[in-house]
C-alpha positions as CSV (number, residue, x, y, z in Angstrom):
1,X,144.7,84.1,12.0
2,X,142.5,81.4,13.3
3,X,143.6,82.7,16.8
4,X,142.8,86.1,16.1
5,X,139.4,85.1,14.7
6,X,138.1,83.3,17.8
7,X,139.2,86.4,19.5
8,X,137.0,88.5,17.7
9,X,134.2,85.9,17.7
10,X,134.7,85.2,21.5
11,X,134.4,89.5,21.7
12,X,131.3,89.6,19.5
13,X,129.5,86.8,21.9
14,X,130.5,88.7,25.1
15,X,129.2,91.8,23.7
16,X,125.5,90.2,22.2
17,X,125.1,87.6,24.9
18,X,126.8,89.5,28.0
19,X,129.6,86.2,28.6
20,X,132.3,87.1,30.4
21,X,132.0,89.1,33.9
22,X,128.3,89.5,33.8
23,X,128.0,86.0,34.8
24,X,129.7,85.9,37.3
25,X,127.6,88.6,39.3
26,X,126.8,88.2,42.9
27,X,123.0,88.0,43.3
28,X,121.2,91.4,44.7
29,X,119.7,89.5,47.4
30,X,122.0,87.7,48.0
31,X,122.9,88.6,51.7
32,X,119.3,89.3,52.7
33,X,117.5,87.2,55.5
34,X,114.0,87.3,55.8
35,X,113.5,86.6,59.4
36,X,115.3,90.1,60.0
37,X,113.1,91.9,57.3
38,X,116.0,94.2,56.2
39,X,116.5,95.0,52.8
40,X,120.1,94.6,52.5
41,X,121.9,94.7,48.8
42,X,125.1,93.2,48.0
43,X,127.6,93.3,44.5
44,X,130.3,92.1,42.6
45,X,133.1,94.8,42.3
46,X,133.2,94.7,38.3
47,X,135.5,97.1,38.0
48,X,138.0,98.6,40.4
49,X,140.4,102.0,40.2
50,X,143.0,103.9,43.3
51,X,142.4,107.6,42.3
52,X,144.9,110.6,42.4
53,X,142.7,111.9,44.9
54,X,143.5,108.9,47.2
55,X,139.8,107.9,46.7
56,X,139.2,104.3,45.6
57,X,136.5,103.7,42.4
58,X,134.6,100.8,42.7
59,X,131.8,100.3,39.7
60,X,129.3,97.6,41.7
61,X,127.3,95.5,39.6
62,X,124.3,92.6,40.3
63,X,121.9,90.4,39.2
64,X,118.4,90.7,40.0
65,X,115.3,88.4,37.6
66,X,117.8,88.1,34.7
67,X,118.8,91.8,34.8
68,X,122.1,93.8,35.3
69,X,121.5,96.6,38.4
70,X,124.1,98.7,39.8
71,X,126.2,101.8,40.7
72,X,129.7,103.1,40.9
73,X,130.8,104.2,44.4
74,X,134.4,106.1,45.3
75,X,135.0,105.7,48.9
76,X,138.2,107.3,50.7
77,X,140.8,104.9,51.5
78,X,142.6,104.7,54.7
79,X,140.2,106.2,56.8
80,X,141.5,106.3,60.5
81,X,139.6,104.1,63.1
82,X,136.5,104.7,64.2
83,X,136.3,102.4,67.4
84,X,140.0,103.1,69.5
85,X,139.5,100.7,72.7
86,X,136.6,99.8,72.6
87,X,135.0,103.1,72.8
88,X,133.7,105.1,69.6
89,X,136.3,108.0,68.2
90,X,134.0,111.2,67.6
91,X,137.2,112.3,65.6
92,X,137.1,109.5,62.8
93,X,134.2,111.1,61.0
94,X,135.3,111.5,57.2
95,X,133.1,114.5,55.4
96,X,132.7,114.1,51.6
97,X,134.4,110.6,52.3
98,X,132.0,108.6,50.1
99,X,130.8,109.1,46.6
100,X,127.8,107.5,44.6
101,X,127.0,108.0,41.1
102,X,125.2,106.4,38.5
103,X,126.8,104.3,35.4
104,X,123.8,104.9,33.6
105,X,120.8,101.5,32.5
106,X,121.9,99.4,35.2
107,X,121.8,102.4,38.1
108,X,118.6,103.5,36.8
109,X,117.3,99.8,36.9
110,X,118.4,99.5,40.7
111,X,116.6,102.4,41.8
112,X,113.7,101.0,40.4
113,X,114.0,97.7,42.4
114,X,114.9,99.9,45.7
115,X,111.8,101.8,45.1
116,X,109.7,98.2,44.7
117,X,112.1,96.7,48.1
118,X,111.6,100.0,50.4
119,X,107.7,100.5,49.3
120,X,108.4,103.4,47.7
121,X,106.3,105.2,44.7
122,X,108.0,103.5,41.8
123,X,110.8,105.1,40.3
124,X,112.5,104.9,37.5
125,X,115.6,107.1,36.9
126,X,118.5,107.3,39.0
127,X,120.3,110.4,40.0
128,X,122.6,112.0,38.1
129,X,124.0,114.2,40.7
130,X,127.3,113.0,42.5
131,X,125.8,112.5,45.4
132,X,128.0,112.9,48.9
133,X,128.1,111.1,52.4
134,X,129.8,111.7,55.5
135,X,131.2,108.0,56.4
136,X,131.9,107.1,59.9
137,X,134.0,104.1,60.2
138,X,132.9,101.2,62.5
139,X,136.7,100.1,62.5
140,X,139.0,99.3,65.1
141,X,142.1,99.3,62.4
142,X,143.1,102.4,59.7
143,X,140.4,101.5,56.7
144,X,143.7,100.6,54.0
145,X,141.1,99.2,51.7
146,X,142.6,96.6,49.6
147,X,143.3,94.9,52.6
148,X,139.8,92.8,53.4
149,X,137.0,94.0,54.7
150,X,135.5,97.5,56.0
151,X,132.6,98.8,57.7
152,X,131.1,102.3,57.7
153,X,128.1,104.5,58.4
154,X,127.1,107.0,56.1
155,X,125.4,109.5,56.6
156,X,123.4,111.9,53.6
157,X,122.1,115.7,54.7
158,X,123.3,115.2,57.6
159,X,121.9,119.0,59.1
160,X,118.8,118.0,57.2
161,X,119.2,121.0,55.0
162,X,117.4,119.2,51.7
163,X,115.1,117.3,54.6
164,X,117.0,114.4,53.1
165,X,118.8,113.1,56.2
166,X,119.3,109.3,56.0
167,X,121.7,106.7,57.6
168,X,122.8,103.7,55.5
169,X,126.2,101.3,56.4
170,X,128.5,100.3,53.5
171,X,130.5,97.2,53.7
172,X,133.5,97.2,51.2
173,X,135.5,93.7,50.7
174,X,138.0,94.6,48.1
175,X,140.0,91.2,48.6
176,X,137.0,89.1,47.8
177,X,135.5,92.0,45.0
178,X,132.0,92.5,47.4
179,X,129.8,95.9,48.3
180,X,127.5,95.6,50.6
181,X,124.8,98.4,51.2
182,X,122.7,97.6,54.4
183,X,119.9,99.7,56.2
184,X,120.3,101.1,59.2
185,X,116.7,101.9,59.7
186,X,113.2,101.6,57.9
187,X,112.3,105.1,58.9
188,X,115.0,106.7,56.1
189,X,113.7,104.5,53.4
190,X,112.0,107.4,52.2
191,X,114.3,109.9,51.4
192,X,116.9,107.5,49.9
193,X,114.9,106.3,47.8
194,X,114.5,110.1,46.6
195,X,117.8,111.2,47.5
196,X,119.1,108.6,44.8
197,X,116.3,109.4,42.7
198,X,116.0,111.6,39.4
199,X,113.1,113.5,40.4
200,X,113.0,114.8,44.1
């Protein structure tokens, strides 16, 4: 009876004070290099699930100025190597290979932070739209994600049909429980904020 009561108390404290997994979150800017000037972001994987469609669903969160930011990233598993015999294999592009979803208030906070980092007008709402990206694997082996760290370049609106063309790097590391979203080029900052925002 005492043990059950302790468990209930700990659960209550966890929900009220944020004890538990949120205490172990990485700092959003932990991988940034001031000299390089890139606004690279890193997240802890707080939940992961292998979906029936062959994707890994990763809930990604981080700490920033005593708040929690985050998003959900779904990645196709087993994308073939994009670098074969030291050359780029143009057959390895994976249309709709990555999806980004909101997880609610943590995502709203994230787009607010990103808009600040990127020097764009302040945005307070993350899009509720499912965003799909073409993924190109910058790997020399098939990306069986649970085996370690992999690198992808993501393309959004590659035909520029929505005037939102953008590129960004995605580096998931399921073994160590992190995901990085790294800048490709500053010229894409405006479009990245727009595509991640509720009001485009």
